[in-house]
N, C-alpha and C positions, 0 to 999 in steps of 0.2 A: 504494500500500500504506500502511496506517495500522496502528499498534499501539494496541490498547485495553488499558489496564491495569485489571485487575479485582481488587478486594480487598473485605474485609468492610466497608469504608467507602463503597464505590460504584465507579463507572466513571470513567475519565479518558482523554482522547484529546488528543494534541498532534500537529499535522501542518502541513507547509508546502504552499503552493500549488505548482503545477508550475513556476512561474517563480522560486520561492524569494523572493518578495516579502512575502507575508503569512503569519503564523503563526496557526493556529487552535488554540484551547485550549478544551476542553469538559470540565466536571466535573459528573457526575450523582451526587449523594450518595444513600446508601441510603434516606434519608427521602423522596426523590422518587418512589419506587416503592411500589405497593400492597403487594407482597410481594417481599422481596429476601433471597437467601441466597448466601453465598460462603464455602465451607469452606477454601479455599486460594487465596492470591494467585497470579495468573497473567497472562500476556500473550497476547492474541489478535491475530494478524496477519491483517488483512482487506483485501481490495481494496475501497476505498470506492465505486467505481462499481458493483460487484456488490451491495453493501449498499443503495445508493440504489435500484437496480432492485427489490430485494426489498421495501423499505419502501413503494414506490409501489403495491404490491399491496394494502396495507391500506386499509380504509375509515376515515372520520373518527371513527367511534365504536367501532372495533375495539380490543380489548386485545391486547398483544403480550407473549409469553413468550420469553425467550432462555434457552437451556440448552446446557451443554457438560459434558464429563467432566473429571475431575481432570487428566488428561493430554490436553488437547484436540487433536483432529485435525479436528474439525468443530464448527460452531456451528449449533444448531437454532433456527429462527424459527417460532413458532406464533402464528397470528392467530386470535382468537375474536370472533365477532360477537354482539351482543346482539339483533340484529334476528331476528325469526322469519320464515323463508322459507316461503311457502305450498307445500304439496305439491299437485302437479297430477296 
């Protein structure tokens, strides 16, 4: 489980590995995103293994949108591809 702190300034994550040897710290400022909106600071508790499985579904050129409500009980992942898929 990892907590993602979301605020108007961006996203931040701090987590320990399972052996409690290494600390991982990640900060993504709002400038790193094409479009970023956060109306209220909140904490999202996510299982990192599940997030990794979801992110593996994305293609290299896909864009990703994350969305949740003000009182989050779920986080929505939306992938969009720029590739045109031929209709058969």
